Every structure is written in C-alpha cells, then in structure tokens.
MARFILUM-382098 format. One line per field, with one value per atom (N, C-alpha, C): x, y, z; residue in three letters; residue number from 1. Coordinates in pm, 1 decimal. Example, Ala and Ser with C-alpha at 12.3 -4.5 7.8 and 13.67 -1.06 7.14 Angstrom:
2
x = 1319.0 1230.0 1320.0 1285.0 1367.0 1290.0
y = -569.0 -450.0 -330.0 -225.0 -106.0 3.0
z = 780.0 780.0 780.0 708.0 714.0 787.0
aa = ALA ALA ALA SER SER SER
i = 1 1 1 2 2 2
***
This chain:
55
x = -3503.1 -3518.6 -3601.6 -3700.4 -3789.4 -3721.1 -3776.9 -3723.2 -3727.9 -3838.5 -3853.6 -3746.4 -3720.8 -3619.3 -3480.0 -3453.9 -3324.7 -3306.9 -3411.0 -3403.1 -3380.1 -3450.6 -3433.5 -3290.4 -3239.5 -3102.4 -3000.4 -3020.8 -2929.8 -2930.9 -3047.9 -3058.3 -2981.7 -2995.2 -2921.9 -2771.1 -2727.4 -2584.6 -2534.7 -2613.4 -2575.4 -2561.5 -2654.8 -2647.7 -2523.8 -2496.3 -2377.9 -2251.3 -2246.5 -2130.0 -2108.9 -2217.5 -2208.1 -2159.5 -2211.1 -2169.5 -2021.1 -1977.1 -1836.4 -1746.2 -1790.7 -1711.7 -1694.9 -1800.7 -1793.9 -1697.2 -1710.1 -1622.3 -1477.1 -1452.6 -1316.9 -1259.0 -1341.8 -1297.4 -1255.2 -1329.5 -1294.7 -1163.6 -1144.9 -1019.7 -902.4 -919.8 -813.5 -780.7 -882.4 -859.3 -781.2 -819.8 -749.8 -605.1 -584.0 -448.4 -363.6 -419.3 -346.0 -311.9 -405.9 -380.5 -267.7 -266.6 -160.3 -24.7 -20.2 105.4 153.9 63.7 101.3 154.7 90.2 132.8 273.5 297.4 428.9 534.8 500.3 593.7 627.2 525.3 549.0 641.2 618.7 704.1 848.2 864.6 999.6 1067.3 991.8 1049.1 1090.4 1017.5 1046.9 1132.2 1161.7 1238.7 1388.1 1459.9 1605.1 1663.8 1742.7 1807.0 1705.2 1589.3 1489.2 1409.5 1425.5 1348.3 1207.7 1112.8 976.0 966.0 898.3 873.4 722.7 671.6 527.3 480.4 387.9 342.6 212.4 165.2 43.0 -83.8 -77.1 -197.7 -284.9
y = -17462.1 -17564.6 -17505.9 -17580.5 -17533.0 -17542.4 -17467.8 -17472.0 -17613.5 -17682.6 -17818.6 -17910.7 -17896.7 -17981.2 -17948.3 -17820.9 -17780.2 -17838.8 -17830.8 -17886.7 -18037.5 -18106.1 -18250.9 -18283.0 -18208.4 -18232.2 -18204.2 -18098.8 -18068.4 -18179.8 -18235.8 -18348.1 -18468.8 -18496.5 -18607.7 -18586.3 -18464.9 -18432.6 -18450.5 -18406.8 -18420.7 -18567.9 -18650.4 -18794.6 -18856.9 -18818.2 -18870.6 -18827.6 -18702.0 -18651.7 -18729.8 -18755.5 -18830.7 -18973.0 -19035.2 -19171.9 -19175.4 -19080.6 -19075.4 -19047.2 -18961.4 -18931.8 -19057.7 -19135.9 -19260.9 -19358.2 -19373.7 -19465.4 -19420.2 -19290.8 -19238.9 -19263.6 -19251.0 -19280.8 -19425.7 -19517.0 -19658.6 -19685.2 -19619.0 -19633.5 -19585.2 -19472.2 -19417.7 -19513.5 -19572.8 -19669.6 -19789.7 -19841.0 -19955.9 -19921.4 -19802.1 -19758.7 -19747.0 -19688.8 -19677.1 -19813.9 -19907.8 -20043.1 -20108.2 -20086.0 -20141.5 -20083.1 -19953.9 -19888.3 -19942.6 -19957.8 -20012.8 -20154.6 -20235.8 -20374.3 -20379.5 -20300.1 -20299.4 -20248.1 -20146.4 -20094.5 -20202.8 -20277.7 -20387.9 -20492.0 -20524.5 -20622.5 -20572.8 -20445.5 -20389.7 -20387.4 -20354.4 -20350.6 -20489.5 -20592.5 -20727.9 -20806.6 -20748.3 -20820.0 -20814.5 -20899.3 -20903.0 -20805.7 -20711.9 -20612.0 -20537.9 -20510.1 -20432.5 -20510.3 -20642.2 -20721.5 -20742.4 -20755.5 -20782.1 -20923.6 -20935.1 -21065.7 -21083.9 -21161.1 -21178.7 -21279.8 -21238.5 -21325.7 -21397.3 -21383.0 -21452.0 -21383.0 -21257.0 -21183.8 -21160.9
z = 6563.5 6664.8 6779.6 6820.8 6927.1 7063.9 7160.0 7296.4 7352.0 7327.7 7379.7 7321.4 7192.9 7127.9 7181.5 7205.0 7260.5 7400.5 7483.1 7618.9 7614.3 7523.4 7509.0 7469.0 7373.6 7325.7 7435.7 7512.6 7623.3 7728.1 7754.1 7847.6 7794.5 7665.4 7603.4 7614.4 7589.9 7598.4 7741.5 7838.9 7979.8 8017.7 7975.5 8005.3 7942.3 7818.6 7750.2 7822.6 7865.7 7938.7 8067.9 8140.4 8265.7 8240.4 8135.9 8102.3 8066.5 7985.4 7946.4 8066.0 8156.4 8276.4 8361.2 8373.2 8449.0 8383.0 8251.5 8179.1 8186.8 8176.4 8185.5 8324.7 8426.8 8562.4 8576.7 8512.7 8517.0 8443.9 8331.0 8256.4 8341.5 8408.3 8493.4 8607.9 8668.3 8776.2 8725.5 8607.9 8550.4 8516.9 8464.2 8431.0 8557.0 8661.3 8787.6 8844.5 8835.6 8885.0 8805.3 8675.0 8590.8 8625.5 8648.6 8685.9 8820.4 8915.5 9046.4 9032.1 8948.5 8929.1 8869.7 8765.8 8702.0 8799.3 8877.9 8978.1 9080.1 9124.4 9218.3 9157.1 9029.8 8961.9 8955.7 8923.0 8913.5 9049.7 9153.3 9287.7 9334.7 9291.7 9336.8 9239.7 9123.9 9022.1 9049.5 8979.7 8991.7 8890.0 8935.7 8849.4 8763.3 8820.6 8750.0 8646.6 8642.0 8546.6 8600.9 8511.4 8554.5 8609.7 8719.8 8779.8 8780.4 8687.0 8673.7 8776.5 8859.9 8968.1 8934.2 8812.2 8771.7 8814.6 8853.5 8892.9 8773.0
aa = MET MET MET SER SER SER LYS LYS LYS ALA ALA ALA ARG ARG ARG ILE ILE ILE LYS LYS LYS THR THR THR ARG ARG ARG LEU LEU LEU THR THR THR GLU GLU GLU ILE ILE ILE GLN GLN GLN ARG ARG ARG THR THR THR ARG ARG ARG GLU GLU GLU LYS LYS LYS LEU LEU LEU ALA ALA ALA THR THR THR GLU GLU GLU LEU LEU LEU GLY GLY GLY GLN GLN GLN VAL VAL VAL ALA ALA ALA GLU GLU GLU ASN ASN ASN LEU LEU LEU ASN ASN ASN ALA ALA ALA GLY GLY GLY VAL VAL VAL GLU GLU GLU TYR TYR TYR ILE ILE ILE THR THR THR ASP ASP ASP CYS CYS CYS LEU LEU LEU ASP ASP ASP GLY GLY GLY GLY GLY GLY VAL VAL VAL HIS HIS HIS GLY GLY GLY GLU GLU GLU LEU LEU LEU ARG ARG ARG TRP TRP TRP SER SER SER GLY GLY GLY ARG ARG ARG
i = 1 1 1 2 2 2 3 3 3 4 4 4 5 5 5 6 6 6 7 7 7 8 8 8 9 9 9 10 10 10 11 11 11 12 12 12 13 13 13 14 14 14 15 15 15 16 16 16 17 17 17 18 18 18 19 19 19 20 20 20 21 21 21 22 22 22 23 23 23 24 24 24 25 25 25 26 26 26 27 27 27 28 28 28 29 29 29 30 30 30 31 31 31 32 32 32 33 33 33 34 34 34 35 35 35 36 36 36 37 37 37 38 38 38 39 39 39 40 40 40 41 41 41 42 42 42 43 43 43 44 44 44 45 45 45 46 46 46 47 47 47 48 48 48 49 49 49 50 50 50 51 51 51 52 52 52 53 53 53 54 54 54 55 55 55
***
C-alpha cells in the first residue's frame, strides 16, 4: 500500500470516527432524556407507578 493510499485511508477512518462519536453523543443524550422522563413519572406517580403525561 502506497503512502498516499495509507493517508487517504487514515483520513477516511478519522471521518468515520468523528461521525460515530457524534451519533453516539446523540444516543447518550436521548438515553439521558428517557431516564429523566421515567424518573419524573416515578416521582409523580402513585405508589411508584408510572404516570404518563403524554410527552
């Protein structure tokens, strides 16, 4: 494999890594929001039952 091809491939890998890091960050944000929502439901529910507020 030539130096140029190696550099091109490394650039492709870096872009893929950045894209995956961004997507993983979005997944983490969504998961945190879900945990907060369920916690809110439990805090506002009767005897620990979920109270769905239609969010």
